[in-house]
C-alpha positions in Angstrom: 132.7 68.4 218.3 129.8 68.2 216.0 129.1 71.9 216.4 132.7 72.8 215.6 132.5 70.7 212.4 129.3 72.3 211.3 130.8 75.9 211.8 133.8 75.0 209.5 131.4 73.9 206.7 129.5 77.1 207.1 132.6 79.2 206.9 133.8 77.3 203.8 130.4 77.6 202.1 130.4 81.4 202.9 133.9 81.8 201.4 132.9 79.8 198.4 129.8 82.0 197.8 131.8 85.1 198.4 134.6 83.9 196.0 132.0 83.1 193.3 130.3 86.4 193.7 133.7 88.1 193.3 134.4 86.2 190.1 130.9 87.1 188.8 131.5 90.7 189.6 134.8 90.7 187.9 133.3 89.1 184.8 130.5 91.6 184.7 133.1 94.4 184.9 135.2 92.8 182.2 132.1 92.5 180.0 131.2 96.1 180.6 131.9 98.1 177.4 133.6 101.5 177.3 131.3 104.5 177.8 133.1 106.4 175.1 135.2 105.5 172.1 137.5 108.3 170.9 139.1 107.9 167.5 142.0 110.2 166.9 143.3 110.6 163.4 146.5 112.6 162.8 146.5 113.4 159.1 149.6 112.6 157.0 151.5 111.1 160.0 153.8 108.4 158.7 155.1 105.9 161.2 158.7 107.0 161.1 157.8 110.4 162.5 157.1 108.8 165.9 160.6 107.4 165.8 162.2 110.6 164.5 160.6 112.9 167.1 160.6 110.5 170.0 163.4 112.0 172.0 161.8 115.5 171.7 158.3 114.4 172.9 157.2 115.1 176.5 156.6 112.3 179.0 152.8 112.5 179.1 151.8 112.7 175.4 152.8 110.2 172.7 155.3 108.5 175.1 152.8 107.9 177.8 150.1 106.6 175.4 152.6 104.2 173.7 154.4 103.1 176.9 151.1 102.3 178.7 149.0 101.2 175.7 148.9 98.6 172.9 151.2 99.7 170.1 150.8 98.1 166.7 154.1 98.8 164.9 153.3 97.3 161.5 150.0 98.9 160.5 149.5 99.7 156.8 146.9 101.0 154.3 146.8 98.2 151.8 145.7 100.0 148.7 147.1 102.3 146.0 145.5 105.7 146.2 146.3 106.8 149.8 144.5 110.1 150.1 142.6 111.8 152.9 139.0 110.8 152.2 140.1 107.2 151.2 142.0 106.8 154.5 139.2 108.2 156.7 136.7 105.9 155.0 138.9 102.8 155.3 139.4 103.4 159.1 135.7 103.6 159.9 134.3 101.0 157.4 136.9 98.3 158.0 137.3 97.7 154.3 139.0 98.8 151.1 138.0 101.4 148.5 136.8 98.7 146.2 134.0 98.1 148.7 133.4 101.5 150.5 133.5 103.4 147.2 135.7 106.3 148.2 138.3 105.6 145.6 140.1 109.0 145.9 139.4 112.5 147.1 138.0 113.4 143.6 136.9 111.3 140.7 135.0 111.6 137.4 131.3 110.6 137.0 130.9 109.1 133.6 127.1 109.4 133.6 126.9 113.1 134.4 130.3 114.2 133.0 131.0 116.0 136.3 133.8 116.0 138.8 132.8 114.4 142.1 134.4 115.4 145.4 134.2 112.4 147.8 132.2 114.4 150.4 130.8 117.2 148.2 127.0 117.4 148.0 126.4 120.9 146.6 128.0 124.4 146.5 125.6 125.9 149.1 124.9 125.2 152.7 121.8 126.4 154.6 122.3 126.6 158.4 120.6 129.0 160.8 118.6 130.4 157.9 121.8 131.7 156.2 123.3 130.5 152.9 127.1 129.9 152.9 129.4 128.3 150.5 130.4 124.6 150.9 128.2 121.7 151.8 129.4 118.2 152.6 127.7 114.9 153.1 128.7 111.2 153.5 126.3 110.1 150.8 129.2 108.8 148.6 130.1 106.1 151.2 128.8 102.8 149.9 129.1 100.7 153.0 128.3 101.2 156.7 130.7 102.6 159.2 131.4 101.6 162.8 129.4 104.7 163.9 126.5 103.6 161.7 126.5 100.1 163.3 126.7 101.6 166.8 123.6 103.8 166.1 121.8 100.8 164.6 122.7 98.5 167.5 121.5 100.9 170.2 118.4 102.1 168.3 119.9 105.6 168.1 120.6 105.8 171.8 124.4 106.1 171.3 125.7 109.5 170.0 128.1 109.6 167.1 130.0 112.9 166.5 133.0 113.8 164.3 135.2 116.9 164.4 137.9 118.2 162.0 139.2 121.4 160.5 139.0 119.4 157.3 135.3 119.0 156.2 136.1 115.8 154.2 137.7 114.2 157.3 134.8 115.1 159.5 132.1 114.0 157.1 133.6 110.7 156.0 134.7 109.6 159.5 131.2 110.4 160.9 129.4 108.1 158.5 125.9 108.3 157.3 124.2 108.2 160.7 126.3 110.7 162.7 124.3 113.0 165.0 126.6 115.8 164.2 129.7 116.5 162.0 131.5 119.7 162.6 134.2 121.3 160.5 136.1 124.7 160.3 134.5 127.7 158.5 137.3 129.6 156.8 135.2 132.7 156.6 134.6 133.5 160.3 136.8 130.9 161.9 133.9 129.2 163.7 132.7 125.6 163.6 129.9 124.7 161.2 128.0 121.7 160.1 125.8 120.8 157.1 122.1 120.7 156.5 122.4 116.9 156.0 122.7 116.8 159.8 120.6 119.7 161.0 119.3 123.1 159.9 120.4 124.8 163.1 123.7 124.8 165.0 123.3 123.6 168.6 123.2 126.5 171.0 126.5 125.5 172.7 128.3 125.6 169.3 127.1 129.1 168.7 128.3 130.0 172.2 131.7 128.4 171.6 132.1 130.3 168.3 131.1 133.5 170.0 134.0 133.2 172.5 136.4 134.1 169.7 139.2 131.6 170.3 139.9 131.9 166.6 140.6 135.6 167.0 143.0 134.8 169.9 144.9 132.2 168.0 145.2 134.4 164.9 146.8 137.2 166.9 149.7 135.0 167.8 153.1 134.6 166.3 154.0 131.0 165.3 157.6 130.8 166.6 159.5 127.7 167.3 159.0 126.2 170.7 162.8 125.7 171.2 166.0 127.2 170.0 166.5 126.5 166.3 170.3 126.2 166.9 170.3 123.4 169.5 167.1 121.5 168.8 165.2 120.0 165.8 168.2 117.9 165.0 166.2 115.5 162.8 164.7 118.2 160.6 166.1 120.2 157.7 167.3 123.7 158.4 164.7 126.4 158.8 165.7 128.1 155.6 165.6 124.8 153.6 165.1 125.3 149.8 162.6 122.5 149.8 159.7 124.6 151.1 157.3 127.1 149.7 155.9 128.2 153.0 153.2 130.9 153.1 153.3 132.1 149.5 154.4 135.7 149.0 155.2 136.0 152.7 157.9 133.8 154.2 159.0 130.2 154.9 161.1 130.7 158.0 160.2 131.3 161.7 158.5 133.3 163.1 155.1 133.7 161.3 152.9 136.7 162.1 149.4 135.2 161.9 147.8 138.7 162.2 149.5 139.6 159.0 148.1 136.4 157.3 144.7 137.1 158.8 144.6 140.6 157.3 146.1 139.5 154.0 143.5 136.8 153.4 140.6 138.6 155.0 139.5 135.3 156.7 140.8 132.7 159.1 141.9 130.0 156.6 145.6 130.1 157.7 144.7 128.9 161.2 144.5 125.5 159.6 148.1 125.6 158.6 149.4 126.2 162.2 149.7 124.1 165.3 147.1 126.4 166.9 144.6 124.9 164.4 145.2 121.5 166.2 144.8 123.2 169.6 141.6 124.8 168.4 140.3 121.4 167.3 141.2 119.9 170.7 139.4 122.8 172.5 136.3 122.2 170.5 136.5 118.4 171.1 136.6 119.0 174.9 133.6 121.4 174.6 131.7 118.7 172.5 132.3 116.0 175.2 131.0 118.3 177.9 128.0 119.8 176.2 126.8 116.7 174.5 127.3 114.6 177.7 129.3 112.0 175.9 130.2 108.9 177.9 127.6 109.8 180.6 125.0 107.1 180.2 124.8 103.3 179.7 125.1 103.6 175.9 128.5 103.8 174.4 129.2 107.0 172.4 131.7 107.5 169.6 133.7 110.6 168.9 136.2 111.0 166.1 138.7 113.8 166.1 140.9 114.4 163.0 143.9 116.7 163.5 144.4 118.3 160.1 147.0 120.9 160.5 149.7 118.3 159.9 148.2 117.8 156.4 147.7 121.5 155.5 151.1 122.6 156.9 152.9 119.6 155.4 151.9 120.6 151.9 153.7 123.9 152.3 156.8 122.8 154.3 157.2 119.1 153.7 157.6 116.2 156.2 161.2 116.9 157.2 160.8 120.6 157.9 161.4 122.3 161.2 157.8 123.6 161.0 156.5 120.0 160.8 158.5 118.9 163.8 157.4 121.9 165.8 153.8 121.2 164.9 154.1 117.6 166.2 155.8 118.7 169.4 152.9 121.0 170.1 150.4 118.3 169.1 152.1 116.1 171.7 151.1 118.7 174.4 147.5 118.9 173.0 147.2 115.1 173.3 148.5 115.3 176.8 145.8 117.8 177.7 143.1 115.8 175.9 144.0 112.5 177.7 144.1 114.3 181.0 140.7 115.8 180.4 139.2 112.4 179.4 140.6 110.8 182.6 139.1 113.5 184.8 135.8 113.8 183.0 134.9 110.2 182.1 137.8 108.1 183.4 140.3 106.3 181.2 138.8 103.0 182.6 135.6 104.0 180.7 137.2 105.4 177.6 138.7 103.5 174.7 141.1 105.5 172.5 142.8 104.7 169.3 145.3 106.9 167.4 146.2 106.4 163.8 146.6 108.3 160.5 144.6 108.5 157.3 147.9 108.1 155.3 151.5 109.0 155.2 153.2 111.3 152.8 156.1 111.4 150.4 159.3 113.3 150.9 159.8 116.4 148.8 161.2 115.0 145.5 163.8 117.7 145.1 165.1 116.7 148.5 165.4 113.1 147.5 167.1 114.1 144.3 169.7 116.1 146.3 170.3 112.8 148.2 170.9 110.9 144.9 167.6 109.1 145.2 165.3 108.1 142.3 162.5 110.8 142.5 160.7 113.4 140.4 157.5 115.1 139.6 155.1 113.5 137.1 153.1 115.9 134.9 149.9 114.0 134.4 148.2 116.7 132.4 151.0 116.8 129.9 151.1 113.0 129.6 147.4 112.8 129.0 147.7 115.5 126.2 150.3 113.4 124.5 148.2 110.3 125.0 145.2 111.9 123.4 147.4 112.8 120.4 148.6 109.2 120.2 145.1 107.8 120.2 144.0 110.4 117.6 146.7 109.2 115.3 146.1 105.5 116.1 142.3 105.6 115.6 140.9 108.9 114.5 140.9 112.6 115.6 138.9 113.2 118.7 138.8 113.8 122.5 139.7 110.2 123.6 140.5 111.1 127.2 137.6 112.6 129.0 139.2 113.1 132.4 142.2 112.4 134.5 142.2 112.3 138.4 144.5 110.7 140.9 146.4 108.8 138.2 143.2 107.4 136.7 142.5 107.9 133.0 138.8 108.0 132.0 138.0 107.4 128.3 135.4 109.1 126.2 133.0 106.1 126.1 130.7 107.8 123.5 133.6 108.2 121.1 134.7 104.6 121.6 131.1 103.5 120.9 130.8 105.7 117.8 134.0 104.5 116.3 133.5 100.8 117.1 136.9 100.5 118.7 137.3 97.6 121.1 137.5 99.0 124.7 139.8 96.3 126.0 142.2 97.0 123.1 142.3 100.7 123.8 142.9 100.1 127.5 145.8 97.8 126.8 147.3 100.2 124.3 147.0 103.1 126.7 148.6 101.1 129.5 151.5 100.2 127.3 151.8 103.8 126.2 151.8 105.3 129.7 154.6 103.1 131.1 157.0 104.7 128.6 156.9 108.0 130.5 159.7 108.6 133.0 158.5 108.1 136.5 155.7 105.6 135.6 156.3 102.1 137.1 153.3 100.3 135.7 149.8 100.8 134.4 146.9 98.4 134.7 143.8 98.4 132.4 140.4 98.0 134.1 139.8 94.9 132.0 142.9 93.2 133.6 141.9 94.3 137.1 138.4 92.9 136.7 139.6 89.6 135.2 142.5 88.9 137.6 142.7 88.2 141.4 146.0 89.6 142.6 147.1 88.2 145.9 150.0 90.4 146.8 152.2 93.3 145.7 151.4 96.6 144.1 148.9 95.1 141.8 146.8 93.9 144.7 146.9 97.4 146.1 145.7 98.7 142.7 142.9 96.2 142.8 141.9 97.2 146.4 141.6 100.8 145.1 139.5 99.9 142.1 135.8 100.3 142.0 134.2 99.4 138.7 131.6 102.2 138.8 133.9 105.0 139.8 137.5 104.2 138.8 139.2 105.0 135.5 139.8 102.8 132.5 143.5 102.7 133.3 145.2 103.2 136.6 148.9 104.4 136.8 151.4 103.6 139.4 154.4 105.9 139.7 157.9 104.8 140.7 158.9 105.2 144.4 159.8 108.9 145.1 157.7 110.2 142.2 154.6 112.3 142.9 152.2 114.7 141.3 152.5 118.0 143.2 149.5 120.0 142.2 151.0 123.2 143.5 152.4 121.9 146.8 155.9 120.8 147.8 154.7 117.2 148.3 151.7 114.9 148.2 150.5 111.5 149.4 148.8 109.0 147.2 151.0 106.0 146.5 151.1 102.4 147.7 154.7 102.6 149.0 155.9 102.4 152.6 156.1 106.2 153.2 152.4 106.6 152.2 151.0 103.4 153.7 152.9 102.7 157.0 151.1 104.6 159.8 151.0 104.4 163.6 148.2 102.5 165.4 148.0 102.9 169.2 145.2 101.7 171.6 144.8 103.3 175.0 142.5 103.4 178.0 139.6 101.1 179.0 141.0 97.5 179.4 143.8 97.9 176.9 146.9 96.1 178.0 150.4 97.3 177.7 151.7 95.3 174.7 153.7 95.9 171.5 152.3 94.1 168.5 154.8 93.5 165.8 152.8 91.3 163.5 151.3 92.8 160.4 148.0 94.7 160.9 146.0 97.0 158.7 144.0 100.1 159.2 140.9 98.2 158.2 141.3 96.1 161.4 140.3 99.1 163.5 136.5 99.0 162.9 136.1 95.3 163.5 138.2 95.5 166.7 135.8 98.2 168.0 132.8 96.1 167.0 134.2 93.1 168.8 134.8 95.1 171.9 131.3 96.7 171.8 129.7 93.4 170.9 128.0 94.8 167.9 128.0 94.0 164.2 131.0 95.0 162.2 130.4 97.4 159.3 128.6 95.5 156.5 131.5 95.4 154.0 134.2 94.9 156.6 137.0 92.6 155.6 139.4 93.5 158.5 140.1 91.3 161.5 139.8 92.2 165.2 143.1 92.7 167.0 142.4 90.5 169.9 145.8 91.0 171.6 145.0 94.6 172.7 142.6 93.6 175.5 143.5 92.1 178.9 
């Protein structure tokens, strides 16, 4: 009897130890970070496009990712100047332009009197001993990025790589400490980097370029995937008047890319087609394989920005058949990329997020045809009239030194020489500018500096304002109004169509959940930092989205 009692205790003890070991093993697995984080940015994808194209998507692209992942439905960019470089910086820094310093794609440097591109370093790039045009660096970012913090946390053992057809997207999203940043070379259609990162392309990149995928894609016709008569029900007709298409060629399907290649003498038009996105996906796959991403105990970070949606959208607009066709093909590219990641690394080891750098406005002429308030604001003309007004009010002179992204920069030397009060000029200019049709309001820098706005459009203006880089007066246009700059439409406002973007989390330990509470793009970086158990970017003001993890 005693022996039997002793055996029962032994069995219970063994079960208890086994159960405890199982819990410990499960906890260790739960605490195990992803081996690879993949950030996918689809440029100029406003949230409503997911809803509009939903029925036309396949089952294993956007639908699978959303139906199995964590879907944040109310994610916004909470600042005024929603442009490419600004959005990319906000995603990876977890903060607003007033901290990370990328206030717009281009601004005016008062000290040098020069125009500054947010990622431009110099005109010339020296790679492989050859000089080429166009060099880009992340030096204008004033705060750290999630990639930077990952490199610091692992003593450079983690790899950080960014890829995009668009050099600004690639450079800004990579941050200051990226191992490599690759972008598209218009001249030969290959992938290139800058001498900020290295003076020699990796051998595998040279081999990839030599395979000539760019030649293959530019010998194709871009025709619609489906019949134009029975599909694309949520887009305007193919021969819509609200497009400019490929100038001096055509704006209806099909497009002979060989003709565009011969006409331009280079490969730049690949960026304007869905094959540009496919080419980006192809290179991303090659990057993962050749750089052995996700293969060791240190988490790696790869950002992929699909830019054809941006380039093509500027020619055709967000409601064109071309744009819908481009997204349907991108849906298949995502399907292939997700499948590859699952086979190569395992989705249980890969954390993926998908978002956009900004939305985009409808073509104003289209809105006008639908009896909406819309139009095109001529900033250059308005500034000319403003300068005449100030010359009459004070004295003859060049009062406005520069104008970019609805920011007016004064001639500080002239103001100093005349003894005019700067705050007085700023206020008078703001009052003058709101008289123009299409201008909703204008804020002087003095007001932005002296006031803490807690909501509304003025808060977005303040979030876009950086005292060293922003203008003396910032203009906000009315909803539906844009500055075209030669294209059919543009992004750049603080309104819903420019700020509301998708945010989807997928893979690793992401649970299937729909999150309808307000979130922001600046929440992405701190969420990744929380998951990886590293420091958030140093100027981050976003909040981790705790609900996405099981």
